[in-house]
LODREN-259418 format. One line per 2 residues: number of its first residue (from 1); their letters; for each residue x, y, z of C-alpha. Coordinates in steps of 0.2 Angstrom, whole numbers, plus 2048, in hexadecimal, padded with zeros to 3 digits. Each point is the difference from the previous one (the first is absolute). Example, Ala and Ser with C-alpha at 12.3 -4.5 7.8 and 13.67 -1.06 7.14 Angstrom:
1 = AS = 83E,7EA,827  806,811,7FD
//
This chain:
1 = XX = ABF,932,DD1  805,7EE,804
3 = XX = 7FD,7F4,7F2  7F3,7F3,804
5 = XX = 806,7EE,803  7FD,7F4,7F1
7 = XX = 7FB,7EF,804  807,7F4,7F3
9 = XX = 7F6,7F1,7F8  80B,7F4,80A
11 = XX = 7FC,808,810  7ED,803,7FE
13 = XX = 7F9,7F3,7F5  7F0,805,7F8
15 = XX = 7F6,7F3,7F6  7FA,803,7EE
17 = XX = 7EF,805,806  806,80E,80B
19 = XX = 7FF,7F6,811  80E,7FE,80D
21 = XX = 80A,7EF,7FE  7FA,7F5,80E
23 = XX = 7EF,807,805  7FA,803,7EF
25 = XX = 7F7,810,806  7FF,810,7F7
27 = XX = 803,811,809  7EE,805,7FD
29 = XX = 7FA,7F0,808  808,803,811
31 = XX = 7F6,809,80E  809,80B,80D
33 = XX = 7F9,7F5,80E  807,7EE,7FF
35 = XX = 7FC,7F0,80A  80E,7F3,7FF
37 = XX = 7FD,7EE,804  80B,7F1,7FF
39 = XX = 7F4,7F3,7F9  7FA,803,7EE
41 = XX = 7EF,7F8,804  7FD,80D,80E
43 = XX = 800,80E,7F3  7EF,7FB,7FA
45 = XX = 7F9,7FE,812  805,812,803
47 = XX = 7F9,806,7F0  7F0,7F8,803
49 = XX = 7FC,80F,80B  802,80C,7F1
51 = XX = 7F1,809,7F9  809,801,7EF
53 = XX = 80F,7F7,7F8  80B,809,7F3
55 = XX = 80D,7F3,7FC  805,7EE,805
57 = XX = 811,7FB,7FB  80A,7F0,804
59 = XX = 812,7FC,7FD  80A,7F3,809
61 = XX = 7FC,802,813  7FC,812,7FD
63 = XX = 7ED,803,7FF  7F9,812,7FF
65 = XX = 7EE,806,801  7FC,813,800
67 = XX = 7EF,806,805  7F6,80B,80B
69 = XX = 7FA,7FE,812  7F5,80D,808
71 = XX = 806,80D,7F5  813,7FB,802
73 = XX = 80A,7FA,7F1  80A,7F2,806
75 = XX = 80C,7F3,7F8  802,7EF,808
77 = XX = 811,7F7,7FB  806,7EF,805
79 = XX = 813,7FF,803  803,7EE,803
81 = XX = 80B,7FB,80F  810,809,806
83 = XX = 809,810,800  808,7FC,7EF
85 = XX = 7EF,801,7F8  7FD,811,80A
87 = XX = 80F,807,7F7  7F8,7FC,7EF
89 = XX = 7EF,806,805  805,810,809
91 = XX = 80D,805,7F2  7F3,7FD,7F2
93 = XX = 7F2,809,80A  80B,80F,803
95 = XX = 805,800,7ED  7EE,800,7FB
97 = XX = 7FC,80F,80C  810,80A,7FD
99 = XX = 809,7FC,7EF  7F9,806,7EF
101 = XX = 7FF,7F0,7F6  802,80A,7F0
103 = XX = 80F,80B,804  807,7F4,80D
105 = XX = 803,80F,80B  7FB,803,812
107 = XX = 7EF,809,801  7FE,811,809
109 = XX = 7F8,801,80D  803,7EF,807
111 = XX = 7F1,7F6,806  7FF,7F8,812
113 = XX = 7F6,7F0,800  7F7,7F9,810
115 = XX = 804,7EE,802  7F9,7F4,80C
117 = XX = 805,7EE,801  7F3,7F4,806
119 = XX = 806,7EF,805  802,7F2,80C
121 = XX = 80D,7FD,80D  807,7F5,80E
123 = XX = 7FD,808,812  80F,7FF,80C
125 = XX = 7F8,807,810  7F2,7F9,80C
127 = XX = 7F6,810,7FC  800,7FC,7ED
129 = XX = 7F6,7F0,7FF  7F8,7FA,7F0
131 = XX = 7F4,80C,7F8  809,810,807
133 = XX = 802,80E,7F4  812,807,801
135 = XX = 806,811,7F9  812,801,7FD
137 = XX = 806,810,808  812,7FA,7FD
139 = XX = 807,7F2,7F5  811,7F7,802
141 = XX = 806,7FA,7EF  809,7F0,801
143 = XX = 800,800,7EC  80E,80C,7FE
145 = XX = 7F7,809,7F1  802,812,806
147 = XX = 813,7FE,802  801,801,7ED
149 = XX = 7F9,812,7FF  808,811,804
151 = XX = 7F8,809,80F  7FD,7F0,80A
153 = XX = 808,807,810  7F7,810,7FF
155 = XX = 7EF,7F7,7FE  803,7F3,80E
157 = XX = 800,800,813  812,7FC,803
159 = XX = 800,800,813  7F2,7F3,800
161 = XX = 80A,7F6,7F3  810,800,80B
163 = XX = 7F6,7FB,810  7F8,7F1,7F6
165 = XX = 810,7FA,7F9  808,800,811
167 = XX = 7F1,7F7,808  800,7F3,7F3
169 = XX = 813,7FE,7FF  7FE,803,7ED
171 = XX = 80A,7F5,7F4  807,80C,7F3
173 = XX = 7FF,7F2,7F3  7ED,803,800
175 = XX = 802,812,7FA  7FB,80F,809
177 = XX = 7EE,801,807  7F8,811,7FD
179 = XX = 7F2,809,80A  7F3,80B,7F7
181 = XX = 7F1,809,806  7EF,800,7F7
183 = XX = 7F9,810,7FB  7F8,808,80F
185 = XX = 7F1,808,7F9  7FB,7F1,7F6
187 = XX = 803,7F4,80F  7F5,80B,80C
189 = XX = 7F2,801,7F3  800,7ED,7FB
191 = XX = 804,7F9,811  7F4,80B,80A
193 = XX = 7FD,7FA,812  7FC,7EE,7FC
195 = XX = 810,7F8,7F9  810,7FB,80B
197 = XX = 80E,80C,7FB  810,7F6,800
199 = XX = 811,7FC,7F9  800,7F4,7F1
201 = XX = 80F,7F6,7FA  800,7FD,7ED
203 = XX = 809,7F0,7FD  809,7FA,7F0
205 = XX = 7F8,7EF,801  7F1,7F7,808
207 = XX = 80A,7F2,809  812,802,806
209 = XX = 7FF,813,801  7F0,800,80A
211 = XX = 808,7F3,80C  7F6,7F1,7F9
213 = XX = 80A,7F0,800  7FC,7F1,7F5
215 = XX = 80E,7F5,7FB  80E,80D,800
217 = XX = 806,806,811  800,813,803
219 = XX = 810,80A,801  7F9,808,810
221 = XX = 7F4,7F4,809  7FC,80E,80C
223 = XX = 7FC,80E,7F3  7ED,801,803
225 = XX = 802,7FF,813  80C,80F,7FF
227 = XX = 7F4,809,7F4  7F1,7FE,80C
229 = XX = 80A,806,80F  807,810,7F7
231 = XX = 7FA,811,806  806,811,7FB
233 = XX = 7F8,810,806  7F0,7F8,804
235 = XX = 7FF,7F7,7EF  7FE,7ED,7FF
237 = XX = 801,7F5,7F0  7EE,7FB,7FD
239 = XX = 800,7F6,7EF  809,7F8,7F2
241 = XX = 7FC,803,7EE  809,802,7EF
243 = XX = 7FD,811,7F8  7FE,80E,80C
245 = XX = 812,806,802  803,802,7ED
247 = XX = 7EF,809,7FD  803,80C,80E
249 = XX = 812,803,7FC  7FE,802,7ED
251 = XX = 7F1,80B,802  809,80C,80C
253 = XX = 80F,801,7F4  7F4,803,7F1
255 = XX = 7F5,80D,809  7F0,7F5,802
257 = XX = 7F6,7FC,80F  7FF,7EE,805
259 = XX = 7FB,7F5,80E  7FC,7ED,803
261 = XX = 7F2,7F8,80A  7FE,7ED,802
263 = XX = 7F5,7F4,808  808,7F3,80B
265 = XX = 7FD,7EE,7F9  80D,7F7,80B
267 = XX = 806,804,812  812,7F9,800
269 = XX = 801,801,813  7F0,7F6,802
271 = XX = 805,7F5,7F1  7EE,801,7F9
273 = XX = 7FB,805,7EE  7EF,804,7F8
275 = XX = 800,7F8,7EE  7EE,806,7FD
277 = XX = 805,813,802  7FA,804,7EE
279 = XX = 7EE,800,808  804,80E,80C
281 = XX = 80D,80B,7F7  7F1,80A,7F8
283 = XX = 7FE,80A,810  811,807,7FE
285 = XX = 7FD,803,7ED  7F1,80A,805
287 = XX = 809,80B,80D  80E,804,7F3
289 = XX = 7F4,804,7F2  7F7,80C,80C
291 = XX = 80F,809,807  80D,800,7F2
//
């Protein structure tokens, strides 16, 4: 029998109270269904729909509320902005679900979490105006995060990657982009027939990586034009955001089910933005709560 892997104190940091290092959540406080949001303030908005709240924990940008909605036990967790934070959140959620904090060994059997990221994004096509709900069927990671993990090539759509790099005349200095699918069953259930299914680019920044130019000129002034015109096997790139690729990629490698759905708050093609989007995102929250 193979000896179970031991996770040393330096690799999995557990706080004195038995909670995981960054999130400050204990294993028993995590539900099997998890809604991820970027903004810590949005956690309370999602949880305002709960009939009962079990715990409310805040640490840095990570805010977690676990409770029940129509008979379902759900945790809502804020990640902050960016794929680097998704790396922290996903590894700590997986540890909470699948590592025994007393023995520091992997649990058996392993648990598969269902994770839905609920966020905002920038639309890139004429058919994705402000207010559109987009479900990420595929995500293209500009962040490079998945390239640090074994199994990256087996998990990704390598032919799509090559077609995209060729179309973009990709500069290798940026690091290799990766293309990852959302979990199909979760995507179909949450997206239903009233969300646009698209290809989302997850960027490593809000300005230059998304083609926004303020005082520093861009390395590729035609980046967004090329992105908007890209087509592969009927797929078009629909939106920019900053977390979907790391979520889908790490979930696949860990054995969890994950997908991202976002509301468009700015259309880059039309150069319009809705800064009052907080008034209308509750509709997307309700859909995700009902379908997760």
